[in-house]
C-alpha positions in Angstrom: 6.4 39.1 -48.6 8.2 36.7 -50.9 6.9 33.1 -51.0 10.3 31.7 -49.7 10.2 34.1 -46.7 6.6 33.2 -46.0 7.4 29.5 -46.0 10.4 30.0 -43.7 8.3 32.0 -41.3 5.5 29.4 -41.3 8.0 26.6 -40.8 9.5 28.4 -37.8 6.1 29.0 -36.3 5.1 25.4 -36.7 8.3 24.2 -35.1 7.6 26.5 -32.2 4.2 25.0 -31.5 5.4 21.7 -30.0 8.1 23.5 -28.1 5.5 25.8 -26.6 3.3 22.8 -25.7 6.2 21.0 -24.1 7.1 24.1 -22.1 3.5 24.4 -20.9 3.5 20.7 -19.9 6.8 21.1 -18.1 5.4 24.1 -16.2 2.6 21.9 -14.7 3.3 20.7 -11.2 4.6 17.1 -10.9 3.3 14.7 -8.3 5.5 11.6 -7.8 3.4 8.6 -6.8 5.5 5.8 -5.5 3.9 2.4 -4.6 5.4 -0.9 -3.5 3.0 -2.8 -5.7 3.3 -3.8 -9.4 1.7 -1.8 -12.2 -0.3 -4.8 -13.3 -1.9 -5.3 -9.9 -2.4 -1.6 -9.0 -4.2 -0.2 -12.0 -7.3 0.3 -10.0 -5.4 2.0 -7.1 -3.8 4.5 -9.5 -7.2 5.3 -10.8 -8.4 5.9 -7.2 -5.5 8.3 -6.6 -6.4 10.3 -9.7 -10.1 10.3 -8.6 -8.9 11.9 -5.4 -6.9 14.5 -7.3 -9.9 15.3 -9.5 -12.1 16.1 -6.5 -9.8 19.1 -5.9 -10.0 20.2 -9.6 -6.7 18.6 -10.6 -6.6 16.3 -13.7 -3.6 14.4 -14.8 -2.3 15.8 -18.1 -4.3 19.0 -17.9 -3.1 20.9 -14.8 -0.9 18.3 -13.1 1.5 15.6 -14.2 1.3 12.3 -12.2 4.4 10.1 -12.3 3.7 6.5 -11.4 6.6 4.6 -9.9 5.9 0.9 -9.1 8.5 -0.8 -7.0 7.1 -4.4 -7.4 8.4 -5.1 -3.9 12.0 -3.8 -4.7 12.3 -1.5 -1.7 16.0 -1.1 -2.5 15.0 1.2 -5.3 13.5 3.8 -2.9 16.6 5.9 -2.1 17.5 6.5 -5.7 13.9 7.5 -6.6 13.6 9.8 -3.6 16.9 11.4 -4.5 15.6 12.0 -8.0 12.4 13.6 -6.7 14.3 15.9 -4.5 16.8 16.9 -7.2 13.9 17.8 -9.6 12.0 19.5 -6.8 8.7 17.8 -7.6 5.6 19.5 -6.3 4.4 16.6 -4.1 5.7 13.2 -3.1 2.8 10.7 -2.6 3.5 7.5 -0.8 0.2 5.6 -0.2 0.6 2.3 1.6 4.4 2.6 1.5 6.1 3.1 4.9 9.7 2.6 3.5 9.2 5.3 0.9 7.5 7.6 3.4 10.4 7.4 5.8 13.0 7.9 3.1 11.2 10.9 1.7 10.9 12.5 5.2 14.6 12.0 5.8 15.5 13.4 2.4 13.5 16.7 2.4 11.9 19.1 4.8 10.5 21.3 2.1 8.8 19.2 -0.5 5.3 18.2 0.7 4.8 14.5 1.4 1.4 12.8 1.5 1.7 9.4 3.0 -0.4 6.3 3.8 1.2 4.3 6.6 0.0 1.3 8.5 1.9 2.3 11.7 1.5 5.3 14.0 2.9 8.3 12.1 3.8 10.1 15.4 5.9 7.1 16.6 7.5 6.9 13.1 8.6 10.6 13.5 6.6 11.7 10.5 4.5 14.3 12.3 4.4 16.1 15.6 0.8 15.1 16.2 -2.2 13.8 14.3 -4.2 17.1 14.6 -1.2 19.4 13.9 1.4 17.6 11.7 3.7 20.6 12.0 6.0 19.9 9.0 6.0 19.0 5.4 4.2 15.6 5.8 0.6 14.5 6.3 -1.7 11.8 5.2 -3.6 8.8 6.5 -2.9 6.1 9.1 -4.7 2.9 8.0 -3.8 0.8 11.0 -2.3 -2.2 9.2 0.1 -3.1 12.0 -2.1 -1.9 14.8 -4.9 -4.4 13.9 -2.6 -7.4 13.5 -3.7 -8.7 17.0 -7.3 -8.4 16.0 -6.7 -10.3 12.8 -4.9 -13.1 14.7 -7.8 -13.2 17.1 -10.3 -13.6 14.3 -8.1 -16.4 12.8 -7.9 -18.1 16.2 -11.7 -17.9 16.6 -12.2 -19.4 13.1 -9.5 -22.1 13.7 -9.6 -22.9 17.4 -7.6 -26.1 16.9 -4.7 -24.3 15.1 -2.0 -23.9 17.7 1.1 -23.6 15.5 0.8 -20.5 13.3 3.3 -19.6 10.5 3.9 -15.9 10.0 5.3 -14.6 6.7 7.0 -11.2 6.8 8.9 -9.1 4.2 12.4 -8.3 5.6 12.8 -5.6 3.0 10.0 -3.6 4.7 11.7 -3.3 8.1 9.3 -1.0 9.8 6.2 -3.1 9.1 8.0 -6.4 9.7 9.2 -5.3 13.1 5.8 -3.9 14.1 4.0 -7.0 13.0 6.4 -9.3 14.8 6.2 -7.4 18.1 2.4 -7.2 18.0 1.9 -10.8 17.1 4.3 -12.1 19.7 2.4 -10.3 22.5 -1.0 -11.4 21.2 0.0 -15.0 20.6 1.3 -15.2 24.2 -2.2 -14.2 25.5 -3.9 -16.6 23.1 -1.6 -19.5 23.9 -0.4 -19.8 20.3 3.0 -20.8 19.0 4.4 -18.6 16.2 7.0 -19.6 13.6 8.4 -16.8 11.5 9.4 -17.0 7.8 10.8 -14.3 5.5 10.4 -13.6 1.8 10.6 -10.7 -0.6 11.0 -12.4 -4.0 8.8 -15.0 -5.8 11.5 -17.8 -5.3 11.7 -16.9 -1.6 7.9 -17.1 -1.3 8.1 -20.6 -2.9 10.9 -21.6 -0.4 9.0 -20.2 2.5 6.0 -22.3 1.8 8.2 -25.4 1.5 9.6 -24.6 4.9 6.2 -23.9 6.4 5.2 -27.4 5.2 8.2 -29.0 6.9 7.4 -27.1 10.1 3.8 -28.5 10.0 2.1 -25.2 10.7 -1.6 -25.3 11.2 -2.3 -21.9 9.7 -0.6 -19.0 8.0 -0.6 -15.3 8.9 0.7 -13.0 6.1 2.0 -9.7 7.3 0.5 -6.5 5.9 2.8 -5.7 3.1 2.0 -4.2 -0.4 4.3 -6.7 -2.0 2.4 -9.6 -0.6 -0.8 -8.0 -2.0 0.9 -7.8 -5.4 1.8 -11.5 -5.2 -1.7 -12.5 -4.2 -2.1 -15.0 -7.0 1.2 -16.8 -6.1 0.4 -16.8 -2.4 -3.2 -18.0 -2.9 -2.1 -20.7 -5.3 0.5 -22.0 -2.8 -1.9 -21.9 0.1 -4.5 -23.9 -1.8 -1.9 -26.4 -3.0 -0.6 -27.0 0.5 -4.2 -26.8 2.0 -3.2 -24.3 4.6 -5.7 -21.8 5.9 -4.3 -18.4 5.4 -5.1 -14.9 6.7 -4.1 -11.7 4.9 -4.6 -7.9 5.3 -5.8 -7.2 1.7 -9.0 -8.4 0.1 -7.0 -9.2 -3.1 -5.6 -12.3 -1.3 -9.0 -13.6 -0.4 -10.4 -13.0 -3.9 -7.8 -15.5 -5.3 -8.5 -18.2 -2.7 -7.2 -17.4 0.7 -9.4 -18.1 3.7 -9.9 -14.7 5.2 -8.7 -11.1 5.4 -9.2 -8.2 7.8 -8.0 -4.7 7.1 -8.9 -1.3 5.7 -9.6 -0.4 2.1 -6.4 0.4 0.3 -8.4 1.9 -2.5 -9.7 4.5 0.0 -6.1 5.2 1.1 -5.0 5.9 -2.4 -8.0 8.2 -3.0 -7.5 10.1 0.2 -3.8 10.6 -0.6 -4.9 12.0 -3.9 -7.3 14.4 -2.3 -4.6 15.7 0.1 -2.1 16.0 -2.8 -4.5 18.1 -4.8 -5.3 20.3 -1.8 -1.6 21.0 -1.3 -1.3 21.8 -5.0 -4.1 24.3 -4.5 -2.3 26.1 -1.8 -3.0 24.3 1.5 0.1 23.5 3.6 0.7 20.0 4.8 1.0 21.3 8.4 -2.6 22.5 8.1 -4.0 19.1 7.0 -4.6 16.8 10.0 -3.5 13.2 9.7 -6.6 11.1 9.0 -7.3 7.7 10.5 -9.2 4.9 8.8 -12.5 4.1 10.5 -13.9 1.3 8.3 -12.4 -2.2 8.5 -13.4 -5.1 6.2 -13.7 -8.7 7.4 -13.9 -11.0 4.4 -14.3 -14.8 4.3 -13.9 -17.1 1.4 -16.5 -19.7 2.1 -15.6 -21.8 -0.9 -12.0 -22.1 0.4 -13.3 -22.9 3.9 -15.4 -25.8 2.5 -12.5 -27.1 0.5 -10.3 -27.1 3.6 -13.0 -28.6 5.8 -13.2 -25.5 8.0 -16.5 -25.2 9.8 -16.9 -21.5 10.3 -19.1 -20.6 13.3 -22.3 -18.9 12.3 -21.6 -16.0 14.7 -18.4 -15.3 12.8 -20.0 -15.5 9.4 -22.6 -13.0 10.6 -19.8 -10.5 11.5 -18.2 -10.8 8.1 -18.6 -7.7 5.8 -18.4 -10.0 2.8 -18.6 -13.7 2.2 -17.2 -15.0 -1.1 -19.3 -18.0 -2.1 
């Protein structure tokens, strides 16, 4: 073989190597992970999702491609993203702690598997036929965010017995959760004899404006609706609550870690990990209809004692004893 011919052949082979590698990567199944949080505040959650996948033998970049899509609270981006997933026929759509994306995905496709994490009853949402037998292309975990709103309000009332006027911050862009929270709280507040004042926000400036309005309304306490965007804005919310010296309750522990008084809810990290396990199981051949919807069983009650002291809140010893974690 002549030297020029050999070099030409070698060059052609070398050029083919990256093409082959790209073809192999393209052939790997794609899991589209869509979260309402921001990338910066959800690094740990993305890791938990991949841990769940790894428990089924699936490793990102080796035998599956995970696409992270962080909404940063911009729920208006959901339709375009879901349309893109359907057009590309991704292997699995994963929507942990994201009711708007779950509902949009379910409405857009009856064939692509959907693994969800929702805070509301998935049967009432029309996602599955029943918890034991989903019966379609969707399954996942119900982590009871909205269902435990009344319990969280009760804990707040027990901690702050003199707080009669309670501000409630909801995200109007997350219609499903906002409506569920409003309905549950109105019923619970009536029984407890509390007055609720509702405020809306889904951008940082709107959160600032909401706190200004809450101050004008002279609310005694603040109840923050369970919404991934509010967890992503934990630092802003915590800073404003401390500035205005208003005792605040949230669903996510992130909010308490940055200065809010208390939180009560399930572990979102567990939700992401379980969604990862189910996504991997589906990639390995299990049908969504065969995977029963899971329900969270562990709830975390967390109190920031340092915040309580700064606000002059005297927490009853019996309530402190019931806390799963007390931040000193």
